[in-house]
N, C-alpha and C positions, 0 to 999 in steps of 0.2 A: 390440625393434623388431617382432618377430613379433606380440606381443600388440597393439601399436598397429595393425598392418595388419589383424589379425583384427577389431578393433573397427570399423575403417573398413568392412570387408566386411560384418559382421553388421548394421550400421545403415545400410548403403548410402550412406555419406558420400562426397561428392566435393568436391574443392577448388574454391573460388571465386577465380579469378585476377583481378588488377586492375592498377592503374596504379602508377607510382612505381618507385623503385629495387627491383630484384629481391631484393637481399640485405636481410635483416631483422636481422642481428646483426653487430657488429664488436667486435674485442678492444681497440679504442682505442689501438693502438700505431701507431707511424709507421715508414716505411721498409720494409725487408724483413720486419719482424716483424708487419706489418699483415695481419689475416685478416678476410675477410667471409664469412658463411654465410647460407643461407636456412633459418632455424630455425622462424620463426613463420608459421603458415598459417591460413586460414579455411576451414572445411568446412561443407557444408550437405547437407540431404536433398533428394530429388527433389520432394517435396511443398512444401518451403520454396521451392525454385527456381521452381516453378510459381506460387506466390503472389507472388513478387518476381522476375519475369523480367528486369527491368532492373537488378537489384542488381549492385554491383561494389565492389571494395575498392581502397583506396589505401594504400600503405606510406608513412607520414609520415616526417619527418626524425627523426634522433636528438636527443632533448631532454636529459634528465638521466640516461638509461639507456643501456646498451649494446645495447638492443633498440629497433627501430622500432615504434611503435604502428601498428595496422592500423585504418583508418577504414572503416566500412561505409556505403555510400550506398544507400538504399532508395527505391524508387518502387513503392508498393503498387498492384497491378493491379486491386484490387477497387473503387476509387473512379473512377467515370467520370461525365462530365457528360451532359446530355440528348442530345447528339450522338453519344454513345458513345466520345468521346475522353477520354484520361486527363487529370486535373487536374495541373497543374504547380505545386506549392506550394513556397514557400521552405523549405529544409531547416532543421529545428530542431537546434540544438546547445547542450547544457548546458555552460556555461563554469565551470571549477573555481573561479575567484575569486568567483563569485556566493555561494559558501558563507561568505565572509567578510562579506557584507552582512547587516546586522542583521535585515532583514525577510525574507530568502530562506527561512529555515526555516519561518517562519509561513505564507508563501504555499504552500509544499509541504504542510504539515500540514493547512491548511484545504481545499486542493484534494483531498487524499487522503480527508479526512473527508466532504467533499461527495459524493465518488464511492463512499462506503462501501457503499451499497446495490447497487452494481454487482458482479456475480459475477466478472467478468473482470478480471484483472490488467492487460490491455491497455487496458481502459476507464479504469482508475484512472490509469495512466501517461499516457494521452491527456488526461485532465482536468488533471493536473499540468502537462503541456506547455502546454496552453491558458492556464492561469493564469500560468505563468512567462512566456510570450510577452507577455501583457498587462503584467505587472509590469516586464519588461525594457523594453518599449516606452516606458513612462512614465519610466523611469530614463534612457534614451537621449535622449529628447526634452528633458529638463531639463538634461542634462550640459553642452552648449555654453554656455547662458546662465550657468550656475553658474561654469563655468571663466572666461568673460569677466569676470564680476563680481569673482571672486577675483584675477585678473590686474590689473584696474584698481585695486583696493584696494592691491595689492602695489606697483605702480608709483607710486601717489600717496604711499604711505608712504616709499618709497625716495627720492622726489624732494623730500619735505618737509624742513624744517630740523630737525625733531624726530625724524628717523629713527634717530639714534644712541640716543635715549632709548627707542625702541620696538623694540629688537632682538628681544624675545620675540614681539611681534606679527608682525614680519617673518618670524621663524622659523616661526611657526604658519601664516602665509599661504603661505610657500614649501612647507611640507609639504602643505598643502591643494592647492596648484596641482600639485605633483608627483603626489599621489595621483589627482587628476582627470585629469591628463595620461596617467598610466599606464592608467587605466580607459578613457580615450578611445581609446588605442591598442588596448587589448584588445577593444573593441567593434567595431572595423573588420572 
């Protein structure tokens, strides 16, 4: 523990406090055996804090781990409009399930290659972000129409006299609707 404190002092790191439940770890037991601790923290330097003065953290819910993930909310202070006020842009979040989409990897690779002349890693990441936002936007816009179309096909098949003959088609449409419904939920 002394080594940890020494590193914090040497690099002048300070904890960035935030919202959400204070405790970040639970032993997942019930009753008297239940234990909660604050194990996970987010540290920054003074120069980082000056660059992101509005930054804060949120301790998320327990998902599949006994630790809570910590989400970092950034508002970069260097981007101001003509009036000297900060831009308020919609926060970008990369969703894990995008990795399962066939074209996600290609979007990232093309964006990274397009930014290859950039020396800064931040610029490359920003280019990826912009391309992913565009890609996601096109996916989101087409999703409700696709879902409606698949549901209509499924209902027509189920109401037809030949639906018993088309069990495989029904199964495939049900899978498609379930997949689209799952994606629609995740996009919210």
